[in-house]
N, C-alpha and C positions, 0 to 999 in steps of 0.2 A: 504494500500500500504506500502511495506517495506521501511525502510530508504534508502537502496541502490537504489531501484527503483526510489524513489523521487530524490535522488542525481543525477542519470543519466538523469532523465527527466529534471531537472534543468539545467544540462550541455547542453542538446540538445536545450533547450529554449534560453540559453545565446548565443549559436552559431547561432541560428536563428536570434536573435536580432542584433548580430554583422553583419551578412550578409545583413540584411535588411538595416541597417545604411549605409553600404558601397554602396549598390545598389542605395539607394535613393540619396546619395550625388553624385554618378557618374551620375545618370540621371539628377539631378538638374544642375550640372556643364556642362554637355553636352548640355542641353537645352539652357542654357545661351550662350554657345559658338556658337550654331547654330543660335540663335536669333540675335547675334551680326553680323552675316554675311548677314542678311536680311535687305532690305530697309524699315525699320519701322520708324514711327514718333518718337517713344521713343525706344531706343535700349540699351541693357545691355552693360556694360563695357566689354572690351576684356579680353582674357585669361591673358595678362600681368598684369592686375590689380588684378587678383584673384589667384596669385601664391606666396607663402611665400618665394620661392627661389629668386624671384626678389627683395624682401626686403633685403635678405642677400647681393646680388650683389650691390645694391644701398647703403646699410649702410656702407659697406667696402669702396666703391668708395667715399662716402661722407666724411668718416674719412681721406682717403688718399688724396683727391683732393679738398674737400670742395664743390663739385658739386653733384647734384642729376642726376641719369641716366634718359635718355629719356624713355618714355612709362611707367615708374614705378609710381604707384599711392599710396596714403596713405594706401589704402586697403591692399597692399602687406605687408607693415610694421605692420598693425594690425593683419593680419593672422600670420605673423612671431611671433608677441608678444604672441598670443594665443598658438602657437606651443611651444614656449620657456617656457611658464607657465606650460604646460602639461609635458614638458621634465624634469622639476624640480621634478615632482611627479611620473609620470608613464613612464619616459624615452622616448622611440621612439613610444609612443602610437599614434602619428599622422600617422606614417607609417602603423601601424596595424589596426587602427580604422577609419581613416578619408580620407587618400589619395585616390582620385578617379583613378589615374593611377595605383596604387596598386590594387584597386578593379577590374579594367579592366583586369589586368594580372591574378588575382585570379579567375575571371570568365572564362578566357581562360584555366586555369589549370583544373578547374572543367569539362569543355568541353573535355579537353584532356583525363581526366580519364574515361569519358564516352566512348570516341572513342577507346582509347588504353587499357583501363582496368588497367592501372598502372601509377605510376609516376617514371620517371628516375632521376638519380642523376649524376652530373658532377663528373668525377674522381677527387679524392683529389689533385693529382699532378697538375691538371689543375685548379681546383676550387680555391685553396688557393692564387696563384698569381693573378688570375683574380679579386679577391675580392678587391685588392688595386686599381683597375682601377677607381672606383668611387671617391676615394680621389684625384687621378690625375685629373679627370674631374672637380671636385670641385675647385681645385687650378688653373687649366688652365683657366677656364671660369670666375672665379672671377678676376683673373689677367687681362684677356682680357677686361673685363668690365671696370676695372679701367683705362686701357690704351686707350681704344676706346671711353669711355664715353657713352656706350649704352649696352643694354642687349645682350651680345655676344652670349649667348647660344640659343637665340630665333630661328634661322634657323635650329638648330640641335635638338630642343626639341620635343620629341614624343608627349607630352601632348599638345603643341602648334599646332602641326600638326593635332592631333585628333580634336581640336577645329576649324580647318580650312578645314575639309574634304569637306564641301560644299562651300568653299570660292573659288574665282577665282585665288587666289595666292598660292594654295596648292603646285603645282609643280614648281612654279617659286620662291616662298619665303621660302618654307618648304620641299623641296624635300628630303634633308638629314634626317630631322626630321621624314618625312613619312616613309623612308626606315628603320630608327631605330624603329619606331612604329610597322611596319609590322614584322620586325625581332623579336621584343620583344614579340609580341602576338603569333607568330609561335613558338618561343622558349618556351613560357609559356605553350603551349599545352603539352610539354614534361617535362619541368623543371619549377617548381613553381617560380614565381616572378623573372624572369631572369634579367630584367632591374634593379629592386631594388637591387639585389645582386651584380651586376657588374658595373653598369653605372650611377646610380642615384646620382647626386651631393647633393640633399637635404638629401638623406639617408646618404651620406658620412659626411655631416655636423652634423646631429643628432647622428650618430655613434661616432663622435669625442667628443661629449659632453655627451654621454650616461651615463658615470659613475657618473655624478653629480645627477642623478635621485634617488629618495628615495626608491621606491618599486622595488623589483626584484623577479623572480621566485626562490623558494627554494624547494628542494626535501628532503623528509624524508626517509632516506635509510632503517630505521627499518620497515617501512610499504610498501616500494616499492617492487613490485613483479617482476620487471625487464621484463615487458611485451613488452617494447619498443613502446607502443602506443603513448607516447609523441614524440619520435623521428620521427615516421611515420607522425604525425600531423604537425610537424614544417615545414613551407613553405620555410625556409631559411637553412634547413639541419643542425641544431644544435643538437649535441648529448646530449640531456637533461638527459637521463638516466645515463650518465657517470659522472655527476657533482653534487655537493651538492647545489650550487647556480649558476644560469645562469649569468655569467659576460660577456659573449661574446658581442662584439660591434655589431655583426651582428643581434642580436635579435631585432625584430621589435615590441616586446611587444604586440602581437596580442592575447596572452593567449590561443591559440588553444591547446597548450600542456596541460595546466591546465584543459581545458574542455574535453581533451581526456583521462586523467588519470582515470582508473576504480576504484581506491581506494580513498575514501574520505580523505581529509587532508594530502595527500601525496605530491602533488604539490600545493604550496600556494604562494600568493603574500605577501611578508613581507618586512618590513623596516630593517635597520641595526640591527643585532643581534636578529632579530625576535621579536622586542618589539612591533611593530605595524603590523597590517594585513589588507588587503583589498581583496575583492572578485573580480572575473573576471567581474561580472556584474557591480560592483562599478567602476572599471577601465574604462569600456566602457561608462557608463552614465556620469561619472564625466568628461571624455574627451569631450563628446558631449556637456555637459552643459557649460564647459569653453568656447568652441568655440561659442556656442549660446549666452552666456552672453556678451562676448567681442564684437562679431559682432553686437548683438542687441543694446548694449549701444552706440557703435560708429555709428551705422546706425541712431539712434534717434538724436544724436548730429550733424550728417551731415559729420562726418569724414570719414565714410565708404560709398562710393558712389556706387550705383548699376547700374546707367544709365549714358550714355555719356551726357556730357553737351555741348550745342551748343558752337561753337568756340568763339562767341561773349561774352559768359558768362565766359569763361576761361581766356579771355584777361584781364589784369590788366589795368584799365582805368587811373591809376595814373602814369604809367610808359610806356615806349615803348613796343610795342607788341613783344613777343619773338617767332620767327618762329619755335622754338622747340615744341611749343604747337600744331603745325599742325600735324594731324594724318591722316592715310590712310582712316579712316572712315569719315573724313570731305569732303566737296565738294569744288570745285574751287570757286563756288559762295560764300560760307562762307568765304573763304580766301580773296576773292576780297572785300567783304563787310567790313571785319575787318581791312584789311590793307590799303584799299583805292586805291589799284592798279587796274586800269581799266581792265574789262573783256577781252578786245581786246588783251591785252598784254599776258594774259594766253593762249588765243586761238592761238595766233601766235607762242609763244615760245614753247608750248608743242603739237602743231599741233592737237588740239582737236576741236570737233564740239560743237555747242551750246547745244545739248542734253547731251553730255559728261560733259559739264561745270556744270551741276546740279547733276551729278552722284558722288558716293563716289570716291575719288581720287584713291584708290587702285584698283578699277575696271578698271579705265582707264590706270593706271600705268602698269598693268600687261597684257595688250593686246598683241596679238601675234606680231604685227608690230608697230614700233614706241613707244615701251614701255620705261619706265623710273622708277627710284627709287624715293620714296617720299622725300628722303633726297635732291634730285636734286631740288625739288620744294622749300624746305626750304632754300637752298642755293640761289635760284633765288630771293626769298623774301628778304633775307639778303642783297644781292647785290643791289637790287632795293631800299632798305632803305638808302643805302650809297650814292645814287645819289642825 
């Protein structure tokens, strides 16, 4: 087999590995999200505990106010840490190799190319100003999280909506997020990764710090045939063929351009001044390895929790119970047992039946008649403690 054929076979293999990683992570995240909605004896944590953007919102809120956001778990900070470690080396590799919402859009784009036979691009005059929207989304929702003391983006988050597709609160708690999700998937049938390009606050954050990363795509003009294969492969419409190095903040470091180039050593991943070099396969597997190691170690130490803890275990026995610990996945029965508030008071105050008393609070809260917000229950407990 000729060297060129081996090179192209290797490129195809790396693209296959990358797609496999994205699909597996999407399937795993979706499975956890679905299992969280079911009435199981042991249930996985919710989507809020498995999103690094929650770590950003809470970290800034903690710095600004000294308080943690509700719903955010240590796992969000751990995922953020892994994302930042990767950002120092391979920039936005989280977006290009890990993000399950990005994978969902990429699969939609593949389906779109099968249906329509081509990929469309947004006109430059429209595309450029729209790219700034994700930075506005980032600033607005981080600011709202600081002001409100909660995950402000949650009802508008398409990934949260995806994880609640079989939940009872999809259209009551995540209607806007569901609309954004549907619009993003329909848009991605025609335009690659449309949510990533225009609305993703996590993408906006990683883009803002992208320049600190070590490796970047470099083009060797002396061997480049100007075939535009790299431009056609780029899911975020960067003109790779026109630059010597890809410095664009929009680059998601998926390395699809590198794996599309037909000439060996023309598009490469290099450090500053070309002194160090990495392969596209190396970038993929190092990214995966960093996440696996960070999550693995913290899972063993107990910092990264995969399952919901009974409310009684989350309560600090040495201090007064904090009603903020009450979640929609808990039951009224759990709350009654932990707080000591008689069951009859809950039955009367929230007009629930004895059967509903043992169901997840969110299932009861979002019923068609006599519904309420979980925060109302927390406030009831706070007021009851004051008596």
